[in-house]
Every structure is written in C-alpha cells, then in structure tokens.
MIDOSE-1310 file (N, C-alpha, C; in nm, 2 decimals, decimal comma, always signed):
residues 147
mkki	-1,66/+2,25/-1,95/-1,56/+2,30/-1,83/-1,52/+2,15/-1,75; -1,68/+2,15/-1,74/-1,71/+2,01/-1,61/-1,68/+1,91/-1,68; -1,67/+1,87/-1,79/-1,63/+1,77/-1,89/-1,51/+1,73/-1,85; -1,40/+1,85/-1,86/-1,26/+1,85/-1,86/-1,21/+1,85/-1,72
mifa	-1,31/+1,87/-1,63/-1,27/+1,86/-1,48/-1,31/+1,70/-1,45; -1,40/+1,63/-1,44/-1,44/+1,52/-1,46/-1,34/+1,44/-1,51; -1,26/+1,46/-1,67/-1,18/+1,38/-1,70/-1,05/+1,38/-1,63; -1,02/+1,49/-1,61/-0,88/+1,56/-1,53/-0,85/+1,46/-1,42
lavm	-0,98/+1,45/-1,33/-0,96/+1,37/-1,22/-0,96/+1,24/-1,21; -1,06/+1,21/-1,33/-1,02/+1,04/-1,41/-0,87/+1,02/-1,42; -0,82/+1,07/-1,48/-0,69/+1,05/-1,49/-0,62/+1,08/-1,42; -0,60/+1,15/-1,31/-0,55/+1,14/-1,20/-0,53/+1,04/-1,12
glst	-0,66/+0,98/-1,10/-0,73/+0,87/-1,04/-0,65/+0,72/-1,09; -0,66/+0,73/-1,21/-0,62/+0,61/-1,25/-0,46/+0,60/-1,24; -0,38/+0,70/-1,27/-0,25/+0,71/-1,30/-0,20/+0,68/-1,12; -0,28/+0,74/-1,02/-0,21/+0,68/-0,89/-0,26/+0,55/-0,88
cmvy	-0,36/+0,48/-0,92/-0,37/+0,32/-0,91/-0,27/+0,25/-0,94; -0,23/+0,31/-1,08/-0,11/+0,24/-1,16/+0,03/+0,25/-1,10; +0,06/+0,30/-1,00/+0,15/+0,25/-0,93/+0,17/+0,11/-0,85; +0,06/+0,09/-0,80/+0,01/-0,03/-0,74/+0,00/-0,14/-0,88
agld	-0,12/-0,14/-0,93/-0,14/-0,20/-1,04/-0,01/-0,26/-1,13; +0,09/-0,13/-1,15/+0,17/-0,18/-1,25/+0,33/-0,24/-1,21; +0,32/-0,27/-1,08/+0,44/-0,33/-1,00/+0,38/-0,48/-1,00; +0,46/-0,57/-1,02/+0,43/-0,71/-1,02/+0,46/-0,74/-0,86
ewqt	+0,55/-0,64/-0,80/+0,58/-0,69/-0,63/+0,46/-0,70/-0,58; +0,35/-0,59/-0,61/+0,24/-0,55/-0,53/+0,14/-0,67/-0,53; +0,12/-0,74/-0,39/-0,02/-0,83/-0,38/-0,11/-0,80/-0,37; -0,23/-0,82/-0,42/-0,40/-0,77/-0,39/-0,46/-0,92/-0,31
nfeq	-0,38/-1,00/-0,31/-0,46/-1,11/-0,23/-0,38/-1,14/-0,12; -0,44/-1,09/+0,00/-0,40/-1,14/+0,11/-0,35/-1,25/+0,15; -0,36/-1,38/+0,15/-0,34/-1,51/+0,17/-0,24/-1,49/+0,09; -0,23/-1,47/-0,04/-0,10/-1,51/-0,15/+0,01/-1,45/-0,07
akki	-0,02/-1,31/-0,02/+0,09/-1,23/+0,05/+0,17/-1,27/+0,16; +0,08/-1,34/+0,24/+0,15/-1,42/+0,35/+0,23/-1,53/+0,29; +0,19/-1,61/+0,23/+0,25/-1,76/+0,15/+0,39/-1,69/+0,12; +0,36/-1,60/+0,01/+0,53/-1,56/-0,01/+0,59/-1,48/+0,12
alek	+0,54/-1,45/+0,21/+0,60/-1,39/+0,33/+0,67/-1,52/+0,39; +0,60/-1,59/+0,43/+0,64/-1,73/+0,51/+0,74/-1,77/+0,41; +0,71/-1,80/+0,28/+0,87/-1,91/+0,20/+0,92/-1,79/+0,18; +0,94/-1,67/+0,20/+1,06/-1,59/+0,19/+1,13/-1,53/+0,32
kqpi	+1,07/-1,60/+0,39/+1,11/-1,51/+0,55/+1,10/-1,39/+0,55; +1,00/-1,32/+0,50/+0,98/-1,15/+0,49/+0,88/-1,11/+0,57; +0,89/-0,99/+0,65/+0,75/-0,91/+0,65/+0,70/-0,88/+0,53; +0,54/-0,86/+0,57/+0,45/-0,81/+0,49/+0,45/-0,66/+0,49
mavf	+0,47/-0,55/+0,43/+0,44/-0,44/+0,43/+0,29/-0,41/+0,38; +0,20/-0,39/+0,47/+0,05/-0,37/+0,39/+0,05/-0,24/+0,40; -0,04/-0,18/+0,29/-0,05/-0,03/+0,27/-0,21/-0,03/+0,24; -0,28/+0,01/+0,33/-0,45/+0,05/+0,33/-0,42/+0,18/+0,27
sgsd	-0,48/+0,19/+0,18/-0,46/+0,32/+0,10/-0,62/+0,36/+0,01; -0,64/+0,51/+0,03/-0,74/+0,54/-0,08/-0,68/+0,62/-0,20; -0,62/+0,52/-0,31/-0,50/+0,56/-0,40/-0,55/+0,66/-0,48; -0,69/+0,71/-0,53/-0,75/+0,78/-0,60/-0,83/+0,90/-0,52
wcaw	-0,84/+0,92/-0,41/-0,90/+1,02/-0,35/-0,83/+1,06/-0,20; -0,76/+1,02/-0,17/-0,66/+1,05/-0,04/-0,55/+1,08/-0,09; -0,50/+1,25/-0,03/-0,43/+1,33/-0,07/-0,29/+1,25/-0,01; -0,31/+1,23/+0,12/-0,19/+1,15/+0,21/-0,13/+1,02/+0,14
cmkl	-0,24/+0,96/+0,07/-0,22/+0,82/+0,01/-0,11/+0,89/-0,13; -0,18/+0,94/-0,18/-0,14/+1,02/-0,29/+0,01/+1,04/-0,29; +0,07/+1,13/-0,17/+0,19/+1,19/-0,12/+0,28/+1,05/-0,09; +0,25/+0,96/-0,02/+0,30/+0,85/+0,01/+0,36/+0,79/-0,12
ekev	+0,26/+0,75/-0,21/+0,32/+0,69/-0,32/+0,41/+0,79/-0,40; +0,38/+0,88/-0,46/+0,48/+0,98/-0,52/+0,59/+0,98/-0,46; +0,60/+1,03/-0,32/+0,70/+1,06/-0,26/+0,78/+0,92/-0,24; +0,76/+0,78/-0,19/+0,80/+0,70/-0,12/+0,83/+0,59/-0,24
lakd	+0,69/+0,55/-0,25/+0,65/+0,39/-0,31/+0,68/+0,41/-0,47; +0,70/+0,49/-0,54/+0,72/+0,54/-0,66/+0,88/+0,53/-0,67; +0,94/+0,53/-0,56/+1,09/+0,57/-0,59/+1,18/+0,45/-0,59; +1,34/+0,48/-0,67/+1,35/+0,38/-0,67/+1,48/+0,31/-0,56
efkn	+1,48/+0,46/-0,45/+1,53/+0,34/-0,28/+1,43/+0,29/-0,28; +1,28/+0,32/-0,26/+1,21/+0,23/-0,18/+1,21/+0,09/-0,29; +1,15/+0,07/-0,39/+1,19/-0,04/-0,46/+1,27/-0,15/-0,43; +1,41/-0,07/-0,44/+1,53/-0,13/-0,43/+1,51/-0,23/-0,30
yakt	+1,48/-0,16/-0,18/+1,46/-0,22/-0,08/+1,37/-0,29/-0,06; +1,25/-0,26/-0,09/+1,14/-0,38/-0,07/+1,18/-0,52/-0,17; +1,21/-0,48/-0,30/+1,25/-0,61/-0,36/+1,26/-0,73/-0,28; +1,42/-0,69/-0,17/+1,50/-0,77/-0,09/+1,44/-0,79/+0,03
slvl	+1,34/-0,72/+0,10/+1,31/-0,72/+0,20/+1,17/-0,75/+0,27; +1,08/-0,69/+0,15/+0,95/-0,69/+0,19/+0,84/-0,76/+0,13; +0,73/-0,79/+0,17/+0,65/-0,86/+0,05/+0,55/-0,73/+0,02; +0,50/-0,68/-0,06/+0,42/-0,57/-0,10/+0,25/-0,62/-0,09
fvad	+0,19/-0,56/+0,03/+0,05/-0,62/-0,05/-0,06/-0,44/-0,02; -0,16/-0,44/-0,10/-0,21/-0,33/-0,12/-0,40/-0,37/-0,10; -0,40/-0,29/+0,05/-0,54/-0,29/+0,04/-0,62/-0,17/-0,03; -0,65/-0,15/-0,11/-0,70/-0,02/-0,19/-0,87/-0,03/-0,16
fpss	-0,90/+0,10/-0,11/-1,05/+0,14/-0,10/-1,06/+0,29/-0,22; -1,07/+0,27/-0,38/-1,06/+0,39/-0,46/-1,21/+0,41/-0,42; -1,23/+0,56/-0,47/-1,39/+0,58/-0,52/-1,39/+0,61/-0,70; -1,34/+0,61/-0,73/-1,34/+0,62/-0,92/-1,37/+0,52/-0,99
hklk	-1,34/+0,37/-0,92/-1,32/+0,26/-0,99/-1,39/+0,14/-0,90; -1,43/+0,05/-0,95/-1,43/-0,07/-0,88/-1,37/-0,17/-0,85; -1,36/-0,23/-0,73/-1,25/-0,37/-0,75/-1,36/-0,47/-0,74; -1,27/-0,61/-0,80/-1,33/-0,74/-0,80/-1,43/-0,72/-0,64
eevt	-1,54/-0,78/-0,66/-1,63/-0,78/-0,55/-1,54/-0,84/-0,41; -1,46/-0,98/-0,48/-1,40/-1,05/-0,36/-1,25/-0,96/-0,30; -1,21/-0,88/-0,40/-1,12/-0,80/-0,34/-1,16/-0,69/-0,25; -1,28/-0,64/-0,25/-1,32/-0,52/-0,20/-1,34/-0,59/-0,05
kqnq	-1,45/-0,69/-0,05/-1,46/-0,78/+0,06/-1,37/-0,82/+0,13; -1,26/-0,84/+0,11/-1,13/-0,90/+0,15/-1,04/-0,78/+0,22; -1,07/-0,65/+0,15/-1,02/-0,54/+0,20/-1,04/-0,47/+0,35; -1,24/-0,47/+0,31/-1,31/-0,43/+0,41/-1,27/-0,51/+0,55
elae	-1,29/-0,64/+0,52/-1,23/-0,75/+0,63/-1,13/-0,72/+0,72; -1,02/-0,71/+0,63/-0,88/-0,66/+0,70/-0,83/-0,54/+0,73; -0,95/-0,42/+0,72/-0,95/-0,31/+0,75/-0,99/-0,33/+0,89; -1,13/-0,38/+0,94/-1,18/-0,40/+1,01/-1,11/-0,48/+1,13
kygv	-1,05/-0,61/+1,10/-0,98/-0,70/+1,19/-0,84/-0,62/+1,20; -0,78/-0,49/+1,15/-0,66/-0,46/+1,21/-0,70/-0,34/+1,25; -0,83/-0,29/+1,24/-0,86/-0,15/+1,31/-0,84/-0,03/+1,24; -0,82/-0,04/+1,12/-0,76/+0,08/+1,00/-0,87/+0,18/+1,00
kgfp	-0,83/+0,29/+1,08/-0,94/+0,39/+1,08/-0,93/+0,54/+1,00; -0,83/+0,52/+0,91/-0,78/+0,64/+0,84/-0,68/+0,59/+0,72; -0,63/+0,67/+0,65/-0,57/+0,65/+0,51/-0,44/+0,73/+0,51; -0,34/+0,71/+0,44/-0,30/+0,56/+0,43/-0,24/+0,50/+0,61
tvli	-0,28/+0,42/+0,65/-0,22/+0,33/+0,70/-0,15/+0,19/+0,66; -0,03/+0,20/+0,72/+0,08/+0,08/+0,71/+0,13/+0,04/+0,82; +0,08/-0,12/+0,74/+0,11/-0,19/+0,87/+0,24/-0,31/+0,81; +0,34/-0,33/+0,93/+0,43/-0,43/+0,89/+0,36/-0,54/+0,99
lsgd	+0,34/-0,67/+0,90/+0,28/-0,81/+0,95/+0,37/-0,90/+0,95; +0,36/-0,98/+1,00/+0,47/-1,12/+1,00/+0,37/-1,20/+0,89; +0,45/-1,36/+0,87/+0,40/-1,41/+0,77/+0,30/-1,47/+0,82; +0,23/-1,49/+0,96/+0,09/-1,54/+0,98/+0,01/-1,40/+1,01
gkvl	+0,03/-1,28/+0,97/-0,04/-1,20/+0,96/-0,07/-1,11/+1,13; +0,03/-1,12/+1,19/+0,03/-1,08/+1,32/+0,11/-0,95/+1,29; +0,04/-0,82/+1,36/+0,12/-0,69/+1,35/+0,25/-0,67/+1,42; +0,30/-0,66/+1,35/+0,47/-0,62/+1,41/+0,51/-0,47/+1,42
aktg	+0,42/-0,36/+1,34/+0,44/-0,24/+1,36/+0,34/-0,17/+1,31; +0,30/-0,04/+1,34/+0,20/+0,06/+1,23/+0,23/+0,20/+1,24; +0,27/+0,26/+1,10/+0,28/+0,37/+1,05/+0,22/+0,41/+0,98; +0,23/+0,53/+0,88/+0,20/+0,55/+0,80/+0,25/+0,66/+0,69
yrpg	+0,18/+0,80/+0,65/+0,26/+0,85/+0,55/+0,37/+0,96/+0,65; +0,49/+0,95/+0,62/+0,61/+1,07/+0,69/+0,70/+1,11/+0,58; +0,71/+1,28/+0,64/+0,74/+1,37/+0,50/+0,94/+1,28/+0,53; +0,98/+1,36/+0,41/+1,12/+1,32/+0,39/+1,19/+1,25/+0,28
gaek	+1,09/+1,18/+0,23/+1,11/+1,11/+0,08/+1,17/+0,95/+0,12; +1,16/+0,86/+0,01/+1,19/+0,74/+0,03/+1,29/+0,68/+0,09; +1,43/+0,78/+0,11/+1,55/+0,72/+0,19/+1,49/+0,71/+0,34; +1,45/+0,84/+0,37/+1,43/+0,84/+0,50/+1,31/+0,67/+0,57
yveh	+1,21/+0,76/+0,45/+1,11/+0,63/+0,48/+1,16/+0,49/+0,49; +1,26/+0,45/+0,40/+1,30/+0,30/+0,42/+1,37/+0,31/+0,57; +1,46/+0,40/+0,59/+1,50/+0,38/+0,71/+1,39/+0,37/+0,83; +1,31/+0,44/+0,81/+1,20/+0,41/+0,92/+1,13/+0,30/+0,96
lkdl	+1,15/+0,25/+0,80/+1,08/+0,10/+0,79/+1,18/-0,04/+0,86; +1,33/+0,03/+0,82/+1,38/-0,08/+0,89/+1,40/-0,07/+1,04; +1,37/+0,05/+1,07/+1,41/+0,07/+1,27/+1,26/-0,02/+1,30; +1,16/+0,02/+1,22/+1,02/-0,06/+1,31/+1,04/-0,21/+1,28
ikg	+1,12/-0,28/+1,15/+1,15/-0,41/+1,16/+1,21/-0,49/+1,27; +1,31/-0,40/+1,29/+1,43/-0,43/+1,39/+1,33/-0,44/+1,52; +1,26/-0,36/+1,54/+1,15/-0,33/+1,66/+1,20/-0,36/+1,81
C-alpha cells in the first residue's frame, strides 16, 4: 500500500510539472525571458510555483494555465516564465540557483506568486491564485497590465 501511495504521489507531481515543461512558451531562463519580452514589447508573467506540492499552485495550473482561454491570450500578450520549486525532483543546479535568487530579489514569500514584469525585470503588478477560471483570470491580468 505504501508503494502505491508513493507511486501515485510521484505521478501526480510529474503530471503537474508537465504543464510547464510541455509548453514551449514557458521560459525557465530569466535572462532569455527578459530578452524575448524586450524584443516582443510584451510583459513577462513570472509564476513562482511549488508545482508538485503546493495545492494552490496546482489549482492555478489546472483552472487557468492549462486552459485554452489563457493559452490563447498568453501567446499574443505575454512572455511566460516559471520559477519552480519542486520537492519530488531536482532541477538543474543553475536553474535552482536562479529561482532562489529571483525569489529573494522579488520578495516571494508564498506560492503561487505571479508577477507581471517589464522586459527589464521591473515589477508592474503582483498577484497569485484567484478563483473563477481562466476567462476571469485573463481579465484580471489585462486589468493589472493596464494598471
């Protein structure tokens, strides 16, 4: 029974991480995300997540980030960046270091934290999980960006 439970948790964790890993639009290199944002003249949506252990992060992924309404908006309006802090698997050392430094720099205290950043990394807005689904979240993001 214990082995089944461990396996189930591992699969759940991996499937959660796949939303980020499976999308080409999600950057994991912050400098690259800033470069793209400056080129496209779009803000960065930086998601600080504990993708395989944080219940609110999983809700944000399932209810918003994995939905077509969000993906369609993001494709033309945002540069997507994720700073993940998983517990069930290790990231590359340089990614872990980068994510920790960014969390410190931006004062991230809880997960998920969602920052809207300019191409030079300046904070334009801060939010997190919000109930209501992808359509409402997109409207929320538009309001934040209009600011």
